[in-house]
N, C-alpha and C positions, 0 to 999 in steps of 0.2 A: 470256274476260272478260265478266262480266255487264253488259249495257247499262243505262244510267241510266234510271230511270223519272221522268217529269215529272209523275206523278200528284200533284195538289195535296194530296190527303188524306195521301199518304205523307210529304209535307213537314210537315203538321200533326203527324202521329204522331211524327215524328222530334223535334219540339219538345216535345210533352207526354208522350211515352212513358215518361219517368222520373218523371212526376208523376201517375200514374194514380189514386192515392188522394186527391189534392188536389181541392178543390171547384172545378169548372169553371164552374158556373152556380148562382146563388141567385136565386130568383124573388120577386116581390112578394107571393106568397101562401105564402112560407116553405118552398118545396120546394127540394131540392138535387140536383144531378147532379155526380158526380165525372168526371174525364177518363176513368177506367176505364169509367164508365157510357156515356159518349159513344162510346167505342171498341167496347164490346161490343154495345150496341144498334144502332149503325150497321152492325156486322157482320151482325146478325140481319136487318136490312132489306135489306142487299146480297144476302144469301143468298136472301131471298124474291124479289127482283127476278130473280135468275138462275134460280130455280125456275120462274118463269113463262115462261122461254125468252128473256128479254131479253138482247141482246148489246151490247157496246160500240158506241156510236153511236146506239142506239135512244133515242127521246125519252120523257121522263116529264114530264107537265104537272101543275102543282100550283097550286091556288087555295084556300088555307086561311088562317084567322086565325093570328096569331103564337103560336107555342108552342115549347117546347124540343124536343118530338118532331118538329116540322116542321124545325127546324135539323138534328136527327139524321138525318132522311130525306135532306136535302141532302147530308150527309156520306156517306150510304150510296150515293147516286148517283155521287159522285166515286169511291168505292171500287170500284164495279162498272163504271165507265167509261161509264155511260149519261148522256145529256145532260139536264140539269136545266132545266126551263122554268117559272119562277115567274110567276104572273099576279097583277096588282093585284086585291085583293078586291072592288073596286068594279065590275069588268067584268060586263056583263050578257050575256044569251043570244046576241044577234046577234054581239057581239064574240067570245064564246067559240067560236061556230061557226066564225068565220073563223080563229081561232088553231088550232083542232083540224084544220081542213081543210088549213091551211098547214103545220103541224108534223108531223101524223100521229103523235100520241103512242101508245105502246103501253099506257100507264097514265095515268089521270086521277085525281088525289087531290083530293077536294072536302070542304067543310064538311058535316057530317051533315045540317044543315038544308036543304041544297041538293041532296042526293043524288037525291031523287025527281024533281025537275024536270030534273036533268041526265041521268037514265037514258035518257030518250027521245032526247036530243040525242046522247049518246055512242053509242047503238045505231045511230042513223040515219047517223052519220058513220063508224062502224066502229072506234071505240076499243075494244080488246079487254077492258080491265079498268078498272072504276070502283070505287074504295075511298074510305073516309072518314077524316078526322082533324079533331077539334074543337079549339077553343081550350083545352079542359081536358085535351088530350093523349090523349083516348080516341077510339076509332073502329074500323072494321073493319080498317084497316091495322095497328093495334097488336095486335088479336086474331090476325091472320094471321101475325104475326112473333114473338110473345113466346116461343114454344117452340122457335124455330130456334137453331142453334149460334151461339155468340158468337165464333167464329173465322172469319176470311174472308181469302182471299188477295187482296191489293189489285191491281187491274188495273195493268199496267205501261204507262202512257200515254207516247206520244211528245209532242214539242213541239206538234204540230199537231192532236192529238186534241181534239175539242170537249168542254168541260166544261158549258157552259150556252148557252142562247139566251134573250136578254132582248128582249121586244117593246117597242119605243119607245112613248112615251105617246100618240102619235097626235094631238097637239094641233094639228098643221099638215097632217094628211093621214092616210092609212091606215097603221096600225102596220107596222113592219118588224122582222124578227127579227134582232137583232145576235148573231152567233155569237162566242163567247168560248172560247178554248182554255185548257187547263190551264196552258200557259206564259204566256198573257196575264195570267191571274189571279195565278199564283205570282210572276211577276216584279214585278208591281205591289205585291203584299202585302209581299214582301221589301224592296222599296225603301222603302215607307212605314214598315215596322217599324224600319228603320235611321234614316230621316230624322227621324221624330218621337220618337226617343230612348226607345223602349220598353225597360224594364228589369225585372229580377226584382222582384216585389212590386206591380207595377202592377195596378190594378183598374179595369175599365171599367164605367160605367153605360150599359147598352144600352136605349135608349128609342125605337128606330126600327123601322119595318116591316122584314121580311126577304124581301120580294119585289123589292127594289130594290138598286142598287149600293151605296148608302151604308150601309144597315143590314146587308147580307149580305156583300158583297165588301170593304168597308173595315173596318167595326167588328168583325164576327166573325172575319175572316181575321187581323187584327192581333192580336186577343186569343188566338186559337188558336196562332198562331206564337210567341207570347210565353208560352204556358202560363199566361195570366192569367185570374183569375176575372172573370166577367161578372155584374153585378147587373142582373137582367132584368125589364123592365117590359112587361106585356102591352099596356097603354095608358099613355101618358105622363100623369103628374099631377105638378104642381109640389111638392105635399106629399111624395110619395114620393122625388122627386129630392132635396129638401132634407134628408130623413131619411137618405139614403144618402151625401151629400157627405162626411161625416167618415170614411167607409170607403174612398172612391173616390179615384182619381188622374187618370182620363181620362174625358172626356165628349164624345160626338159628337152634334150636334143640327142640325136645320134652323133657320133664323132664327126661325120662329114659336115654337119652344120657348124660345129666349132671351128673346123678347118676353114670353112668359107668366111666365117666372121673374122678370123684372124687375118684375113687378107684385106680387111677394111681399116683404113688409117684412122677412122673415127672411133674405133674401139679403144677406149682408154679407161683408166681407173675412174675418171670423172663421169664417163658415160655409164658406168656400172655402179655408181655410188648408191643408187636406190635399191639395188638388187640384194637379196638375202641368200639365194641359193641357186647354183647351176648344177644340174644333174645330167649325167651321160649314161647311155646304155644302148642295148640292141646289137652292138658290135664292139670289139675291143678298141679302147682309146689308146692311141700311141703315147708312150711316155713323153715324147717330144712335144706333142700337142698339150698334154697335161702341164708340162713345165712352161711352155710358151704362154699358155693362158694365165698362169700365175703371174708371169713377168709383165704381161700386157694389161691385165685388169686388176691385179691384187686379190683375185678370188681363186680359191682352190676348187676345182670340179669334184663333185661327189660321184664316183662311179659305183654302179650296182649291177647285179646279175639276176637274170630271170629267164624264163622260157614259156612257151605257149602252155605247156602242161602244168605249170606251177605258179604262174605270175611271178612276183619277185621272191628271190631266195635269200640274197645277201645284200648288204649295203655297207659302204664306208661310213664312218661315224659322221653325224651332223654336228654334234656338240664337241667342242674342243676337249672338254673334260673326259670324253669317252675315247679319246685317242686321235692320232693324226689320220688324215686321208692320204693313203699311200698310192701313188701312181703305179700302174701295172698290176694292182690288186683290185678285187671287187668287194673287199671288206669282209665283214663277219656275217654269219647267219642271222637272219632276222629273229627277234624274240618269238619263241614258240616253234621255230623251225630248226630241225636237226639236219646236219650235213656231215658226211664222212667220206673219206677217200679209201677205196678198197683195191687191194692188189688183184692180179689176174687169178690168184689162187683163192680169192674170196676172203682174205684176211685184212683187217684194218691196217693202213699204212702208218709207219712211224712218222712223227712230225717232220715235215719237209720233203717226204718222199712222194713221188708222183703216183697217182692212182685214179681209178674211175670214181667220179663223183656220184654219190647217192644221197637222196633227200627224203624226208618225210615230215609231215606237219599238216595243219588245217588248210594250207594253201594248195596242197598237192591234189591233182585231179584224181577221180576214181578210176579212170581208164579210158582207152580209146573206144570210140563209137563203133560198135559191131565188129570188133577185132579181138576176139578172145585169145587168139594165138599170140598177138602182139602183147596183150596184157600179161599173159603167162611168162613171156620172155623178158619184159621190161620191169616187172616188179619182183623183188626178192620174196622168199617165203615168209620173212618177218616184216613185210610191208613197206620196204624202202623202194623208191623209184630210181631206176638207173637212168641218169640224165643223158648219158652218152658223151658227156664232157669229161675231160681229163685235167687234173690239176693237183695242187698240193696246199697244205695248210701250215702256216708258220707257228712259232711258239706263242704268238699273241692272238692266234685264231683267225688271222686274215687269210682269205682264200685267193689263190692265183690260178687262173684258167690258162692252161697251156695248149688247148686245142680240143677238137672232137676226137673221140676214140676211132671214128671212121677215117679221120685224117692222119692218124698215126702211120708213120712210114717204118716199115721193117726192111732193112737193107742188109743183106748178108747175115741175117740173124740178130742184128742190133736194132733197138728201138730208137727212132729219131722223132722228137716232138717238134713239129713245125714252128710253134711259137718261140721256142728257144733259139732256133737258127734265125728266125725273122728278127728277133731282138738284136742279135749281133749285126745283122745286115743293116737294120734301120739306124744303128748308131754310126755307121760309116759316113764320112763326109759326102755331101751331095745326094744322099739317098732320102727320098720322101717317105716311101713305104715299100713293103715287099710281101710276097706270098710264097711260101715254100710248100711243095707238093711232092708226092711220090709217083713215079711213072714206071711202067713195066720194064724190067731189065732182065736179060737172059741169064746173067751170071748171079746177080744179087737179089733177084726177086723184084725188088723195087730200087730205083735210083733216085737220089735226091735232086730236085730241080727247083731253082729259084727264079721268080719273076719279079723284076724290080722296076720301080718308078722313080725317076730322077726329080729332085727339087727344081723349081722354076729357075731356068738359066744355067743349071749345072750340066756338065757333060760327063757321062760315066763310061768307063771302059770295063767290059765284062771280065776280061782276064785280070785286070788290076783288082777288081772287087773280090774275085775268087781268091787271089793270092793274099789279100788282106784278111779274109776270113780264115784261111788256113793257119794263120799264126795264132788264132784265138780259140778254135774248137777242134775236137777230135776229128781225125781224117774221115771217118765214116759218116760224119754229119755234114761235111763240106759238099755243097752242090756240085754235081758232076756236069751240069749245064746251068748257065745263068743267062737269062734273057732280060733285056731292057725294053720296056714298053711305055707307051704314053699314059695308060691307065689300067687299073684292074677291073674286071667285071664285078658288078655289085648288084644285089637286089635292092628293092625300094627302101629298105631299112638301113642300107649302107653296109651290109655284110658282104665280104668278098665271097664270090661264088667259086669255091675251089673245085667243085664238080666240073664246071665249065672249063677251068684251067687244065684239069686232068684230061679232059676230052681234047683240048687244043694241042697239048703236048704229049699225047698218048704214045706217039711213035717216035719220040725223040731218040730212043735207044735202039730203034729197029735196025739200023745199019751197022 
């Protein structure tokens, strides 16, 4: 009896194999790929990888702009059983050197504009092959593969074979490589496909980067498993999004994209009438944005929660009979995923109490690449992964994230959770958003500092805001300094970079 293959690509092909002539991807510059194109071109690339002598388990590192051929190359890596290692396009030479030394890739795929500068680095570190792939879908990778056969025998992966390594953002320390198996990714994709009600005829607007969990492992995986067409944006623009809404049924975005769309007068219930589902993730969605989207479109955004090490962990309900979508929460654990909040003493928290979030399930990664010390620290003896996030669970099982454990502020012996204070600040008139951080303080250990962005046209006064907050929360939570700025620093997925803020305001209490 033939053993079952857990290869993720094999599961995609099982879904779209009878739709090979259908359009799989339509781009914002009017190019189209069928599912047959994805299948044949990924076969050519997989054959090329094997012609170089790569074997299952070898690493392939990719730092390129978003393009359909870049997605096809990811599919080729799955087919060949090699480990795909996508990198944020913002990473610079010192970071790249660390990643190469840590992962030891056999191939590095770069943007053509960076090839010359990377050649010395890849030679010095000993990366055997450097090829290029541009945002226009051209480069030496395409030239090397276009004449190769369009048939390829898919690698028969086991549950534990690695599919990808994702390097964490490094916002709180040196990046770690999260290993994800074919089964981690497949189990999560299949769960989301069912939970979010994917059906024939669904069309996804794809507006996210593809070096990240959200854009690659959530958006693309769901569409491929459903044989759904993707409307593909190289770079997000509200105008293109609004033009595509009448054709689409599903959209996945980070909160920043929803904020930008809300600035468009053409966003109306009528413009969204064809849409089935709006999903938000990768950063917290402000309750104000959640409510304004309901008012403007008649749709309720579904917020979910995940991370590089686990793919998706929780989701607000899709079906009304399963409960409401609650703004400010990330919903309940996915089917088959366990989640608990633990006290600092290692005991389960009572309902509603704040604690460290731990998870386990088929989606949870087996550990960090070549970091046994980190694995020993981040996993409990009974196999739960410590996410580093802090939150609480209500009586209905909905999870609320209040921050990262590393963002916790301890001032004068009291714990301050930034998300709680931010919630009060964000509700004040004229406030668009805020970030609360702890900065070194000689007397208290840390002092609470707030950095606030005003709504368009609003004029804020720091002293008045501070006074307003004092009437609502305990004195030890009130910011000792409040700064008004034009914008908060963010990474490419829209997450506020609190590490950067802490560095900016590190000496605010020095005098």
